[in-house]
C-alpha positions as semicolon CSV with decimal commas, in nm:
position;residue;x (nm);y (nm);z (nm)
1;M;6,397;9,253;11,384
2;E;6,397;9,324;11,758
3;K;6,268;9,025;11,953
4;V;6,161;9,042;12,318
5;H;6,121;8,761;12,568
6;A;5,934;8,814;12,892
7;N;6,206;8,669;13,114
8;V;6,544;8,837;13,151
9;K;6,830;8,616;13,262
10;K;7,012;8,733;13,573
11;A;7,343;8,914;13,538
12;D;7,536;8,633;13,705
13;G;7,914;8,634;13,684
14;A;8,158;8,888;13,544
15;L;8,096;9,087;13,227
16;G;8,390;9,123;12,992
17;V;8,403;9,460;12,818
18;M;8,634;9,445;12,516
19;V;8,703;9,788;12,369
20;V;8,846;9,841;12,023
21;G;9,086;10,130;12,075
22;C;9,280;10,224;12,387
23;G;9,290;10,599;12,334
24;A;9,139;10,894;12,517
25;V;8,780;10,766;12,523
26;A;8,860;10,410;12,632
27;T;9,111;10,506;12,902
28;T;8,877;10,773;13,043
29;F;8,606;10,505;13,058
30;F;8,833;10,247;13,224
31;T;8,969;10,496;13,478
32;G;8,628;10,635;13,569
33;V;8,479;10,292;13,634
34;L;8,780;10,180;13,838
35;M;8,776;10,503;14,042
36;A;8,399;10,478;14,097
37;R;8,444;10,122;14,228
38;K;8,679;10,259;14,491
39;G;8,437;10,540;14,580
40;L;8,686;10,799;14,453
41;A;8,479;10,934;14,162
42;K;8,118;10,953;14,049
43;P;7,994;10,805;13,718
44;V;7,818;11,130;13,625
45;G;7,640;11,123;13,289
46;A;7,550;10,753;13,301
47;L;7,174;10,700;13,300
48;T;7,217;10,344;13,425
49;Q;7,377;10,484;13,740
50;Y;7,164;10,796;13,801
51;D;6,841;10,811;13,605
52;K;6,502;10,703;13,738
53;I;6,213;10,580;13,525
54;R;5,848;10,598;13,614
55;V;5,674;10,262;13,629
56;G;5,303;10,227;13,697
57;K;5,041;10,501;13,707
58;G;4,817;10,667;13,963
59;D;4,854;10,524;14,313
60;N;5,094;10,260;14,179
61;K;5,336;10,515;14,029
62;Q;5,701;10,479;14,128
63;Y;6,025;10,635;14,002
64;L;6,292;10,366;14,010
65;P;6,659;10,344;13,909
66;F;6,733;10,125;13,608
67;S;6,885;9,854;13,827
68;Y;6,562;9,826;14,029
69;I;6,362;9,760;13,714
70;V;6,599;9,530;13,523
71;P;6,897;9,312;13,625
72;L;7,205;9,513;13,518
73;A;7,566;9,408;13,559
74;K;7,730;9,604;13,842
75;L;8,044;9,815;13,809
76;D;8,227;9,560;14,023
77;D;8,140;9,291;13,765
78;L;8,323;9,458;13,475
79;V;8,651;9,316;13,344
80;F;8,828;9,514;13,073
81;A;9,027;9,421;12,764
82;T;9,129;9,623;12,461
83;W;9,290;9,619;12,118
84;D;9,507;9,903;11,990
85;V;9,770;9,975;11,725
86;Y;9,989;10,124;11,999
87;P;10,127;9,880;12,260
88;Q;10,113;10,113;12,563
89;N;9,903;9,985;12,853
90;A;9,593;10,173;12,967
91;Y;9,784;10,367;13,235
92;Q;10,042;10,490;12,983
93;A;9,770;10,566;12,729
94;A;9,564;10,760;12,987
95;K;9,868;10,971;13,077
96;Y;9,942;11,032;12,709
97;A;9,583;11,135;12,634
98;E;9,601;11,416;12,894
99;V;9,227;11,408;12,955
100;L;9,242;11,323;13,325
101;R;9,454;11,477;13,599
102;E;9,725;11,269;13,761
103;K;9,537;11,257;14,092
104;D;9,245;11,091;13,913
105;I;9,461;10,824;13,749
106;E;9,724;10,728;14,009
107;P;9,485;10,559;14,259
108;V;9,403;10,294;13,995
109;R;9,743;10,279;13,828
110;D;9,799;9,911;13,910
111;E;9,469;9,807;13,754
112;L;9,521;10,022;13,446
113;E;9,869;9,883;13,390
114;K;9,721;9,533;13,368
115;I;9,503;9,638;13,071
116;V;9,751;9,576;12,791
117;P;9,626;9,612;12,432
118;M;9,611;9,305;12,216
119;K;9,741;9,352;11,861
120;A;9,487;9,540;11,654
121;A;9,326;9,423;11,331
122;F;9,432;9,723;11,124
123;D;9,460;9,844;10,767
124;K;9,640;10,175;10,727
125;N;9,438;10,252;10,414
126;Y;9,136;10,301;10,642
127;A;9,311;10,545;10,880
128;K;9,614;10,696;10,707
129;R;9,708;10,926;10,997
130;I;9,761;10,633;11,240
131;D;10,115;10,488;11,258
132;G;10,111;10,224;11,533
133;D;10,283;9,890;11,486
134;N;10,098;9,676;11,742
135;V;9,916;9,514;11,452
136;K;9,811;9,159;11,367
137;E;10,010;8,996;11,088
138;V;9,733;8,850;10,876
139;K;9,711;8,802;10,501
140;T;9,336;8,824;10,449
141;R;9,023;8,972;10,605
142;W;8,911;8,620;10,695
143;E;9,236;8,561;10,884
144;M;9,169;8,893;11,057
145;V;8,828;8,763;11,170
146;E;8,975;8,435;11,295
147;A;9,250;8,616;11,490
148;I;8,995;8,842;11,664
149;R;8,773;8,543;11,747
150;E;9,072;8,375;11,906
151;D;9,139;8,690;12,114
152;I;8,780;8,685;12,241
153;R;8,793;8,314;12,328
154;R;9,126;8,355;12,506
155;F;9,004;8,656;12,705
156;K;8,690;8,469;12,813
157;K;8,897;8,175;12,931
158;E;9,178;8,367;13,103
159;S;8,957;8,625;13,276
160;N;8,679;8,381;13,362
161;V;8,402;8,615;13,250
162;A;8,049;8,484;13,198
163;R;7,962;8,715;12,909
164;V;8,134;8,959;12,674
165;V;8,036;9,284;12,501
166;V;8,253;9,434;12,225
167;I;8,242;9,811;12,166
168;W;8,427;10,021;11,909
169;A;8,597;10,332;12,052
170;A;8,868;10,357;11,787
171;S;8,913;10,607;11,505
172;T;8,669;10,679;11,226
173;E;8,747;10,475;10,915
174;I;8,726;10,608;10,560
175;F;8,374;10,608;10,421
176;V;8,260;10,268;10,291
177;P;7,938;10,302;10,088
178;V;7,690;10,018;10,117
179;Y;7,761;9,786;9,824
180;E;7,478;9,541;9,770
181;P;7,682;9,262;9,597
182;V;7,900;9,235;9,911
183;H;7,699;9,385;10,198
184;G;7,357;9,256;10,093
185;S;7,376;8,911;10,252
186;L;7,581;8,714;10,502
187;E;7,687;8,472;10,230
188;T;7,832;8,746;10,008
189;L;7,996;8,917;10,306
190;E;8,174;8,597;10,410
191;K;8,285;8,532;10,052
192;A;8,430;8,884;10,027
193;M;8,617;8,832;10,355
194;K;8,763;8,503;10,228
195;D;8,847;8,664;9,893
196;N;9,021;8,946;10,082
197;D;8,808;9,223;9,934
198;T;8,981;9,509;10,115
199;E;8,778;9,773;9,931
200;H;8,440;9,667;10,070
201;I;8,544;9,494;10,395
202;A;8,671;9,738;10,658
203;P;8,868;9,611;10,960
204;S;8,577;9,716;11,183
205;M;8,355;9,468;10,999
206;C;8,596;9,192;11,101
207;Y;8,561;9,293;11,467
208;A;8,182;9,294;11,442
209;Y;8,169;8,960;11,262
210;A;8,404;8,805;11,519
211;A;8,213;8,943;11,817
212;L;7,872;8,827;11,697
213;S;8,011;8,487;11,602
214;E;8,151;8,448;11,954
215;G;7,819;8,534;12,118
216;A;7,902;8,895;12,208
217;P;7,684;9,200;12,136
218;F;7,861;9,456;11,919
219;I;7,831;9,836;11,946
220;M;7,972;10,073;11,684
221;G;8,084;10,397;11,850
222;A;8,216;10,562;11,532
223;P;8,022;10,654;11,216
224;N;8,165;10,354;11,029
225;T;7,932;10,153;10,804
226;T;8,032;9,834;10,993
227;V;7,705;9,685;11,125
228;D;7,476;9,915;10,930
229;I;7,444;9,663;10,645
230;P;7,194;9,381;10,579
231;A;7,467;9,115;10,598
232;M;7,541;9,206;10,962
233;W;7,170;9,221;11,046
234;E;7,147;8,867;10,911
235;L;7,441;8,756;11,125
236;A;7,287;8,919;11,435
237;E;6,963;8,728;11,365
238;K;7,155;8,404;11,317
239;T;7,360;8,439;11,636
240;K;7,070;8,595;11,836
241;M;7,293;8,887;11,933
242;P;7,215;9,261;11,977
243;I;7,385;9,521;11,760
244;A;7,380;9,898;11,802
245;G;7,532;10,202;11,637
246;K;7,648;10,429;11,507
247;D;7,871;10,708;11,643
248;F;7,862;10,814;12,009
249;K;7,643;11,124;12,054
250;T;7,856;11,346;12,273
251;G;7,884;11,718;12,195
252;Q;7,746;11,913;11,905
253;T;7,502;11,647;11,783
254;L;7,366;11,604;12,135
255;V;7,289;11,977;12,133
256;K;7,141;11,955;11,783
257;S;6,912;11,660;11,865
258;G;6,792;11,849;12,173
259;F;6,754;12,199;12,026
260;A;6,611;12,117;11,683
261;P;6,289;11,991;11,848
262;V;6,257;12,335;12,013
263;I;6,240;12,494;11,667
264;G;6,003;12,227;11,536
265;T;5,774;12,227;11,839
266;R;5,743;12,607;11,826
267;C;5,672;12,592;11,449
268;L;5,954;12,834;11,371
269;G;6,123;12,825;11,032
270;L;6,484;12,734;10,959
271;S;6,699;12,903;10,693
272;G;7,032;12,747;10,781
273;W;7,234;12,565;11,046
274;F;7,612;12,594;11,037
275;S;7,809;12,371;11,274
276;T;8,183;12,377;11,318
277;N;8,420;12,214;11,569
278;I;8,781;12,232;11,676
279;L;8,935;11,916;11,820
280;G;9,296;11,827;11,885
281;N;9,307;11,465;11,999
282;R;9,384;11,156;11,788
283;D;9,025;11,152;11,664
284;G;9,070;11,506;11,535
285;L;9,394;11,403;11,364
286;V;9,224;11,113;11,184
287;L;8,928;11,331;11,084
288;D;9,169;11,581;10,928
289;E;9,193;11,329;10,644
290;P;8,909;11,412;10,398
291;A;8,810;11,048;10,336
292;N;8,767;10,990;10,709
293;F;8,583;11,318;10,763
294;R;8,336;11,212;10,492
295;T;8,225;10,924;10,717
296;K;8,175;11,158;11,013
297;E;8,001;11,421;10,801
298;M;7,740;11,170;10,683
299;S;7,666;11,083;11,047
300;K;7,639;11,442;11,170
301;L;7,429;11,566;10,878
302;S;7,163;11,298;10,918
303;T;7,040;11,427;11,256
304;L;6,867;11,746;11,148
305;E;6,694;11,618;10,835
306;T;6,496;11,358;11,030
307;I;6,375;11,609;11,293
308;L;6,285;11,913;11,079
309;K;6,121;11,747;10,780
310;S;6,057;11,944;10,463
311;D;5,784;11,710;10,341
312;E;5,582;11,761;10,659
313;Q;5,632;12,139;10,693
314;P;5,738;12,282;10,355
315;D;5,671;12,642;10,461
316;L;5,920;12,606;10,745
317;Y;6,185;12,355;10,633
318;A;6,173;12,324;10,255
319;D;6,504;12,485;10,174
320;Y;6,739;12,525;10,471
321;Y;7,117;12,502;10,434
322;H;7,297;12,259;10,668
323;K;7,677;12,260;10,689
324;V;7,908;12,066;10,925
325;R;8,284;12,114;10,964
326;I;8,549;11,961;11,193
327;N;8,888;12,128;11,221
328;Y;9,198;11,964;11,367
329;Y;9,350;12,204;11,619
330;P;9,619;12,040;11,838
331;P;9,632;12,298;12,123
332;R;9,283;12,197;12,240
333;N;9,358;11,822;12,257
334;D;9,044;11,652;12,397
335;N;8,873;11,981;12,489
336;K;8,649;12,005;12,187
337;E;8,468;12,329;12,109
338;G;8,161;12,343;11,894
339;W;7,995;12,651;11,745
340;D;7,648;12,647;11,600
341;N;7,500;12,938;11,408
342;I;7,129;12,882;11,352
343;D;6,935;13,114;11,123
344;I;6,564;13,089;11,197
345;F;6,261;13,290;11,095
346;G;5,931;13,365;11,262
347;W;5,608;13,555;11,214
348;M;5,578;13,693;10,859
349;G;5,920;13,551;10,776
350;Y;6,124;13,788;10,994
351;P;6,478;13,651;11,055
352;M;6,634;13,569;11,392
353;Q;6,948;13,389;11,504
354;V;7,054;13,145;11,773
355;K;7,422;13,100;11,866
356;I;7,542;12,802;12,068
357;N;7,900;12,768;12,187
358;F;7,966;12,434;12,358
359;L;8,307;12,403;12,522
360;C;8,300;12,035;12,607
361;R;8,537;11,753;12,687
362;D;8,496;11,481;12,429
363;S;8,603;11,181;12,635
364;I;8,429;11,302;12,952
365;L;8,101;11,302;12,759
366;A;8,177;10,973;12,580
367;A;8,283;10,762;12,881
368;P;7,935;10,734;13,039
369;L;7,794;10,642;12,697
370;L;8,031;10,345;12,681
371;L;7,921;10,234;13,026
372;D;7,549;10,261;12,949
373;L;7,577;10,102;12,605
374;C;7,776;9,804;12,734
375;L;7,543;9,743;13,029
376;L;7,229;9,783;12,818
377;A;7,356;9,570;12,527
378;D;7,437;9,296;12,778
379;L;7,089;9,338;12,926
380;A;6,931;9,314;12,580
381;A;7,117;8,989;12,510
382;R;6,994;8,840;12,838
383;A;6,642;8,958;12,756
384;G;6,649;8,770;12,426
385;R;6,659;9,085;12,213
386;Y;6,866;9,060;11,900
387;G;6,932;9,252;11,581
388;I;6,919;9,633;11,573
389;Q;6,855;9,778;11,918
390;R;6,661;10,091;11,832
391;F;6,607;10,175;12,200
392;L;6,976;10,267;12,221
393;S;6,935;10,546;11,962
394;F;6,944;10,795;12,251
395;Y;7,320;10,743;12,274
396;L;7,405;10,758;11,904
397;K;7,446;11,026;11,637
398;S;7,324;10,824;11,341
399;P;7,091;10,554;11,477
400;M;7,068;10,228;11,287
401;H;6,744;10,150;11,105
402;D;6,626;9,926;10,823
403;Y;6,672;10,163;10,529
404;T;6,597;9,876;10,288
405;K;6,233;9,904;10,394
406;G;6,217;10,283;10,395
407;E;6,240;10,310;10,774
408;Q;6,340;10,653;10,908
409;P;6,572;10,679;11,209
410;V;6,446;10,859;11,520
411;N;6,682;11,149;11,596
412;N;6,464;11,364;11,822
413;L;6,634;11,335;12,163
414;Y;6,308;11,329;12,357
415;Q;6,151;11,061;12,137
416;Q;6,473;10,858;12,172
417;Y;6,450;10,892;12,551
418;T;6,091;10,764;12,542
419;M;6,204;10,462;12,336
420;L;6,477;10,393;12,592
421;K;6,242;10,416;12,890
422;N;5,977;10,199;12,725
423;A;6,233;9,927;12,648
424;I;6,353;9,925;13,010
425;R;5,992;9,906;13,129
426;E;5,916;9,615;12,897
427;M;6,228;9,421;12,997
428;G;6,136;9,482;13,361
429;G;5,789;9,336;13,311
430;Y;5,606;9,670;13,307
431;E;5,385;9,817;13,038
432;A;5,542;10,047;12,778
433;D;5,313;10,339;12,846
434;E;5,454;10,646;12,673
435;E;5,373;10,745;12,316
436;I;5,650;10,820;12,064
437;D;5,505;11,086;11,837
């Protein structure tokens, strides 16, 4: 599904970054990029800005930044747009989110104020805790698609960007199970949209369909089913566009995907892993609704089972208990706290415990992911890669994969990192020379 061409087109012209959602994550992302352009902040956490990859071996070995290996869009090339159910501009939204201090927002106030949300394609049944009224007045899902396509065309024209990437940084929708009669093919998906099948067609699917149809890569930053269906894979093939998802890997799952391999590599056993979070921002509010939490739970649970596999090591992982909880707690706002209690066992079955307490900042960890994902999805499009971009799994909680063919996602952080580096090497004309095993 992932096609590679030897030649990567140059990153000429401006890159339009259209973000669904203008909340804490999006405004932290916008502000950080704008501040970094002025030399007033550092884009810490972004691999595209800091990491170096080895290319060549022996005497020819070099460690080079991403931008030396492949032609990436520069921070100065980015032009922002957004959709949101609330009409406040990005400056007002950043102040409301209370993630960043005033001194880190005011220097780019003028630029943030110019980022005014377009009306969102929204269905309250998919996020009952959201009450905004900056919403498109459309009668059907197909009209929703057409309205979003028009937004993308208008933005391209008015901002004079050469290319566009669309990324979802809005709330988690209620869980939409894959339903073969609708999601199984592009033809049935389009029919359902035209028939206004609101049960099986989420608003996020309309954004993805519109983006791909307008020649823009689409990235799903929430655990929504959106592009994780055969119909969207078919559309990505048809339009020759990259897709990636799902769910930004920021706090607890980042820790889990990094620490679970420690247990597996050391051949220690696992009895149980209990994960719980407190979060007080708008995302936490939405996830306080059980139907929305179900979507997130599916994403967070999938990580462990693909790293510590019972079929490969039944003595160690045949019967562990894995539980994930998220609790809405307003006093913490964006300062998420995650607790992990890990019950392991060692020699002769003797029990031990690991406790991890991660006091993180959700949007501070998410913002560099948005930057990397947008730059790398744009790169993939220029490299002729389309369909599921597995090399971006490093950034995502529940990486997309072709489950119709029994494919397993790669959730081990270090294997994901190898996939990422090999893809950059290949697009840069170097040999992919690290094993993923």
